[in-house]
C-alpha positions as CSV (number, residue, x, y, z in Angstrom):
1,M,143.2,113.4,104.5
2,G,144.6,111.8,101.4
3,Y,144.1,111.7,97.7
4,A,140.3,111.6,96.8
5,A,139.3,110.8,100.3
6,L,135.5,111.1,100.6
7,F,135.6,112.0,97.0
8,D,131.9,111.4,96.2
9,N,130.4,112.7,99.5
10,T,127.4,114.9,99.1
11,T,125.2,114.9,102.2
12,G,127.1,112.6,104.6
13,V,128.1,114.2,107.9
14,R,130.6,113.5,110.6
15,N,132.7,111.1,108.6
16,S,136.5,110.6,108.9
17,A,138.6,109.4,106.0
18,V,142.4,109.0,106.3
19,G,144.2,107.6,103.3
20,S,144.1,107.6,99.6
21,Q,140.5,107.1,98.3
22,A,139.2,106.2,101.7
23,L,135.4,106.4,101.7
24,Y,135.7,107.3,98.0
25,H,132.2,106.4,97.0
26,S,130.4,107.4,100.1
27,T,127.6,109.9,99.3
28,S,125.2,110.0,102.2
29,G,126.6,107.8,104.9
30,N,127.2,109.3,108.3
31,Y,129.5,108.6,111.3
32,N,132.0,106.4,109.3
33,D,135.7,106.2,110.2
34,A,138.0,104.8,107.5
35,V,141.8,104.7,108.0
36,G,143.9,103.2,105.3
37,Y,144.3,103.1,101.5
38,L,141.0,102.3,99.9
39,A,139.3,101.7,103.3
40,L,135.5,101.6,102.9
41,F,136.1,102.4,99.2
42,N,132.8,101.0,97.9
43,T,130.6,102.2,100.8
44,T,127.9,104.5,99.5
45,S,125.2,105.0,102.1
46,G,126.3,102.9,105.1
47,S,126.7,104.6,108.5
48,N,128.6,104.0,111.7
49,N,131.2,101.8,110.1
50,V,134.8,101.6,111.3
51,A,137.6,100.3,109.0
52,I,141.3,100.2,109.8
53,G,144.0,98.9,107.4
54,Y,144.7,98.5,103.7
55,E,141.4,98.0,101.8
56,A,139.7,97.5,105.2
57,G,135.9,97.2,104.5
58,Y,136.6,97.5,100.7
59,N,133.7,95.2,99.8
60,Q,131.2,97.0,102.0
61,T,128.5,98.9,100.1
62,S,125.4,100.0,102.1
63,G,125.7,98.2,105.4
64,S,126.0,99.9,108.8
65,N,127.5,99.3,112.3
66,N,130.4,97.2,111.1
67,I,133.9,97.0,112.3
68,Y,136.7,95.9,110.0
69,I,140.3,95.5,111.0
70,G,142.5,94.2,108.2
71,N,139.5,92.6,106.5
72,N,137.8,93.5,103.2
73,G,134.3,92.9,104.6
74,V,131.2,91.7,102.8
75,A,128.8,93.8,100.8
76,A,125.6,95.1,102.5
77,E,126.2,93.3,105.8
78,S,125.4,95.1,109.0
79,G,126.4,94.7,112.7
80,V,129.4,92.5,111.9
81,T,133.0,92.6,113.3
82,R,135.7,91.1,111.2
83,I,139.4,91.0,112.3
84,G,142.1,89.7,110.0
85,T,141.9,87.8,106.8
86,H,141.3,84.0,106.3
87,G,144.5,82.4,105.0
88,T,146.6,85.3,105.9
89,Q,146.4,85.4,109.7
90,T,146.9,81.8,110.9
91,A,147.0,82.3,114.7
92,A,145.3,84.6,117.2
93,F,146.5,85.7,120.6
94,V,144.2,87.8,122.8
95,A,145.3,89.1,126.2
96,G,143.0,89.1,129.1
97,I,141.4,85.7,128.5
98,T,143.8,83.2,130.0
99,G,143.3,83.2,133.8
100,A,140.1,85.2,133.7
101,T,137.4,83.0,135.3
102,V,133.9,83.7,134.2
103,T,130.6,81.9,133.8
104,G,128.5,81.7,130.7
105,A,128.1,79.9,127.4
106,A,131.1,78.2,125.7
107,V,132.3,79.9,122.5
108,Y,132.4,77.9,119.3
109,V,133.9,78.7,115.9
110,T,132.6,77.8,112.5
111,A,134.8,76.7,109.5
112,E,134.5,80.3,108.2
113,G,135.9,81.7,111.5
114,Q,132.6,83.0,112.9
115,L,132.4,83.0,116.7
116,G,129.2,82.2,118.6
117,V,127.6,80.2,121.4
118,L,125.8,76.9,121.2
119,A,122.0,77.2,120.9
120,S,120.2,74.8,123.2
121,S,116.8,76.4,123.6
122,E,113.8,74.7,122.0
123,R,113.0,77.8,120.0
124,F,116.2,77.3,117.9
125,K,115.4,73.7,117.1
126,T,113.2,71.7,114.7
127,A,112.6,68.0,114.0
128,I,113.2,67.1,117.7
129,A,113.1,63.4,118.3
130,P,114.5,60.9,120.8
131,M,117.9,59.4,119.9
132,G,116.7,55.8,120.2
133,S,119.1,53.5,118.4
134,D,121.3,56.3,117.1
135,T,123.8,55.6,119.9
136,A,124.2,51.9,119.1
137,K,127.4,52.5,117.2
138,L,129.2,54.2,120.1
139,E,131.1,51.1,120.9
140,Q,132.8,51.3,117.6
141,L,134.6,54.5,118.6
142,R,138.2,54.1,119.7
143,P,139.4,56.3,122.6
144,V,143.1,57.0,122.3
145,S,145.9,58.9,124.0
146,F,148.1,61.2,122.0
147,R,150.4,64.2,121.9
148,L,149.9,67.2,119.6
149,K,152.7,67.8,117.1
150,S,152.4,71.5,117.8
151,D,152.8,71.1,121.6
152,A,156.4,71.6,122.4
153,T,155.8,70.3,126.0
154,G,154.4,67.0,124.7
155,T,151.5,67.0,127.1
156,R,149.6,63.7,126.9
157,Q,146.0,64.1,125.9
158,Y,143.0,61.8,125.4
159,G,140.3,61.8,122.8
160,L,139.3,60.3,119.5
161,I,140.7,60.3,115.9
162,A,138.4,62.4,113.8
163,E,139.0,60.4,110.6
164,E,137.8,57.2,112.5
165,V,134.8,59.1,113.9
166,A,133.8,60.2,110.4
167,K,133.4,56.5,109.4
168,V,131.0,55.9,112.2
169,Y,129.3,59.2,112.8
170,P,130.2,61.6,110.0
171,E,128.0,64.3,111.5
172,L,130.2,64.5,114.6
173,V,133.4,65.7,112.8
174,I,134.5,69.3,112.3
175,R,135.6,70.3,108.8
176,D,137.4,73.4,107.6
177,A,136.2,75.7,104.8
178,S,137.7,73.3,102.2
179,G,136.0,70.2,103.7
180,R,139.1,68.8,105.3
181,I,138.5,66.9,108.6
182,D,140.0,68.9,111.5
183,G,138.3,67.7,114.8
184,V,135.5,66.1,116.7
185,R,132.3,67.7,118.1
186,Y,132.9,66.3,121.6
187,D,130.0,68.3,123.0
188,E,127.6,66.2,121.0
189,L,128.9,63.0,122.6
190,A,127.6,64.0,126.0
191,P,123.8,63.6,125.2
192,M,124.6,60.4,123.3
193,L,126.4,58.9,126.3
194,L,123.6,60.1,128.5
195,T,121.2,58.2,126.3
196,E,123.3,55.1,126.7
197,V,123.4,55.4,130.4
198,Q,119.6,55.8,130.6
199,Q,119.1,52.8,128.4
200,Q,121.5,50.7,130.6
201,Q,119.7,51.9,133.7
202,Q,116.4,50.8,132.2
203,K,117.8,47.4,131.5
204,I,119.2,47.2,135.0
205,V,115.7,48.1,136.5
206,A,114.0,45.6,134.2
207,Q,116.5,42.9,135.3
208,E,116.0,43.8,138.9
209,E,112.3,43.6,138.5
210,H,112.7,40.2,136.7
211,S,114.9,39.0,139.5
212,A,112.5,40.2,142.1
213,A,109.7,38.3,140.3
214,Q,111.9,35.2,140.1
215,D,112.7,35.5,143.8
216,A,109.0,35.8,144.7
217,K,108.2,32.8,142.6
218,I,111.0,30.8,144.2
219,S,109.8,31.8,147.7
220,Q,106.3,30.7,146.7
221,L,107.6,27.3,145.5
222,M,109.6,26.9,148.7
223,V,106.4,27.5,150.7
224,Q,104.5,25.0,148.6
225,L,107.4,22.5,149.0
226,A,107.3,22.9,152.7
227,E,103.6,22.3,152.7
228,M,104.1,19.2,150.7
229,H,106.7,17.9,153.1
230,A,104.4,18.6,156.0
231,A,101.6,16.7,154.3
232,L,104.0,13.8,153.5
233,D,105.0,13.7,157.2
234,K,101.4,13.4,158.2
235,L,100.8,10.6,155.8
236,Q,103.9,8.8,156.9
237,A,102.7,9.1,160.6
238,K,99.4,7.6,159.7
239,D,101.0,4.7,157.8
240,E,103.2,3.9,160.8
241,L,100.1,4.0,163.1
242,V,98.2,1.6,160.8
243,A,101.3,-0.7,160.7
244,Q,101.4,-0.8,164.5
245,R,97.8,-2.0,164.6
């Protein structure tokens, strides 16, 4: 439906194109659904794509299994969902999240807007090494209380100032796509604080062992002193006996 919709199609089957030039260049792709002016315009052989909106999936060429809603997409990518356009949509509200209690991995977002979960398994990591002295500068961080300008209720919150953190631990700050500092990776502070606690515990144990050794030494000295006093008492008794004779 629409001017030049599926214009170049030759062998593709079970495609739906609604809008002027939707799926225009698709020749052999199958099971695609494009709704909107120029939706999936440059797709040639990709299959199982869904695009809704003006120029939705416009940049897609040969990728498959993508979902685009109000997004131009990226050429040849597959298995990706893109909703909205960076710089155009500035806030997202999704019903069914607030109040829904679940267990699982926490969701993170990159500067480019990609959602994902934190990888903690060893199979995702390389150059693994103990932190050692990396936590020595934690005392330079300044915890503060604050209120967000965007929070109409003025709720008091606690945390760090990202610009201050960047001066001490630049790897702990979150930056947007342009490099501007936006936040702090608070999740990374947990293992750093754990390292500090472990190091402090080691110092306490060492101090306790040292104190125990000192106590044992003092007890030994007290025994020796008592023995010396006993010996002196015996000598004094002999001296008194000689004096009496």
